[in-house]
N, C-alpha and C positions, 0 to 999 in steps of 0.2 A: 807786395809787402805783407808782412804778418804782424800780429799784435803780441807783445810780451804779456804773459800771464803772471809770471813771477821770476825774480832773479835773486836768489838767496845766497848769502855768504855762509859757507859751511865751516871754513877754517881759514887760516892765513893764506890769502891769495887763491882760495878755492871757492868756486861758485857753481850753483846749479841754476841754469836758465831754462824756463819752460815757456814754450811758444804755442800760441793757439793755432789749430788747424788739423785737418785730417791728412795724414801722410801714410804712405805704404813704403816700407823699407825692410831690409834684412839685417840681422845682427852683424855688427862689424862694419857697416857702411858709415858714410859721413856726409855732412852738408858743408857747403861754403857759406859762411856767415859774414854779414857786414851791417853796421848801423851808422855808417858815415858816408860822405860824398866822395871827395877826391883823395884825401889822405887818411890812412895809408892807402897805397895804390891797390894792394892785394887784399882780397877777402881772406878770412881765416877758416881753415879746415878743422872742423870739430866733429868728433865721432858721436854717434847717436847713443845716448845713455838710456833713454826709455821712450816708449811709444804708448799712447792711449788712443781711444777712439777720436778724441778731439784735441790732442796736443802731442808735441815732441819735446823731449828734454835733452839738455846738453850739460855734462859735467866738465868744467874746464878750469885751468889754472892761469892766473894773470902772469904773463911772461913778458909782454911788450906792449906797444902802443895799441894795437888792435884789440887785444884781450882786455886791456885797461879800459878802453871805450865800451866794450861789452859789459864790463862789470858795473858801469854807471847806469845801465838800463833799469828802468822801473816799469811796474805794471802799467799797461796802456801805451807804452812807447812802441814805435814801429821798428821792424828789423827785416832785412832781406835774407831769404834763404834760397839757396840753389842746391838741388840734389833730389834724392840721394845719389851719391857717387860711390864707386869702388865695388869690389867683388865680395867683400865681407867674409864671414866664417862659413865654411861648408857645412853640409848636414853631418852631424856627428854619427859615429858608429860605436855602439857598445857603451861601456862605462866611460863617463866623461868628467873631466876636471876643468875648472876655470881658474886661472892663476893671474892675479893682478898685482902690480906693484905701484903704490901711490896713485897718481892720476891715471895710471893704466887700468884702474878699476872701471873707468868710464864706459867702454864699450861692452863690458861683461854683464851689466845688469840686464840688458835686453836678451843676451844669450842665456842668462839664468832663467828668464821668463819663458823662453822657448824650450829650455831643457831643465825643467824644475827638479829632476832627479839627479842633477849634476852635483859634484862636490866643488865647493868654492873656497879658494885660498886667497886672502887679501893681506898684503904686507905694506907697512908704513914705516917711514923713518921717525915720525913723531906721533901725534895724536891721530887715531883713525878717523876717517870721515866717510860719509855716504855708505855706511854699512847696514843701516836699518832696512833698506830696500831688499838687500840680499837675504837678511834673516826672515823677512816676510815671505820669501819665495822658497828658499831651500832649507832643509833640515840639517844640512851638513855644511856649515860655514866656519872656517878657521881664520881668525884674525890675529896678526902678529905685529907688534910695534917694536921696531929695532931689529937689527940683524937682517936676515934674508928669509923671505917666505919660502924660498926653494927648499930650505932645510925640512920643511913640513910636508913636502910633496914626495910621494913615492910613485914615480911614473909607471912602475911595473904593475900597479893596481888598475891602470886605466888603458882603454883602447884609443881614446881621443883626448887631447889636451889643447885648450885654447889659452893663449897667454898674451898679455899686454903689459908693458912697463919699461923700466930702464933697459938699455941694451945689455948691460952686464948681467941683469937678472935673467933675461930671456936666454942669453948665451949659456949661463950656468945651468939653466933648466934643460937646454938642448943637450949639453954634455951629459947631464944626469939621465936623460932619456935614451941615450945611445945604448944599444944592446938590449933594449926592451921592445915590446910590440906596440908601444904607444906611438900614435901619429900626432906629432906636435905641430901646431899652427901658431904663428906669431903675428901680431898686428904691429906694424912698423909706422913710426911717426917721422915725417920729414917735411921740410918747408915746401909748400906748393904754391904755384902761381895761378893756375886755372881750374884744376880739379878734373879736367876732361882729357888730359894727355896731349894738349896742343903745344905747351911751352917747354916741355922737357926739363923742367927745373927739379923734378923729384925722382930722377933716375937712380937706380942702384943695380948692383950685380946680383943676379939670382939665377940659379941653374946654369951658370956659365955664360949668361948673356945679359945685355942691358935691359932692365925692366923699369916700368913706371909705377911708383907707389900708388898714384891716384887711380889708374885704370887696371893695372895688373894686380894690385893690392887693394887696400893696405895690408891684407892678410896673405902671408906666404907660408908654404911648408918650411919648417925650420931646417930640414935637411938640404934645402935648395938655397939657403941664405949664405952670402959671403959675409961672415961675421967681421972679418978684418976691414971690409968696406964700411960696415956699420959703426965700428969702433971709432972711426975717424969723423963721424958726424958730430 
């Protein structure tokens, strides 16, 4: 068990949870979180937002019972963390862009810390949240409220693009990147049971075969993703 340092409400249903401890993880990986005993049965997979020498942070949206219970945590409360899990983002090559839509900004802050020269694009349907951390790291941050952040991204300017957000946003970006030299990697969110590949609850089709988001992902090359499969999520 670990101790909660802080659990701050940033916007409607959006929270940033900071937990005490020294953790080693890669950008794009996730932990399984729980602060309850029997119900809900499943822990909640939450991507790593930030890491320091003595803490790990998670940016999350309240969507159901599990995240509602997480949102009630206060400093000093105990929480169970398992992980880190997943493959995360690969090492970037050349000019790099980070593209996040809404809560999809969550795994990109750690990526921005590891690639401070990257260009950051953040899109929101309403009031932007959690943008200050990006401004502290990168000199090139574009924030857009309303519309789609994809309109602001020119894939031909980059060699590597990391993206996380709504399926429609990532699909649109994948289409825009076609015919360019940019290698696009997308972080996919799907309901998980165990986080270690044992329960097969997070399977999807990638590169023509069945893959598991928890162990093979959550990051996949966009060109290998079956978008029709994802649109049904």
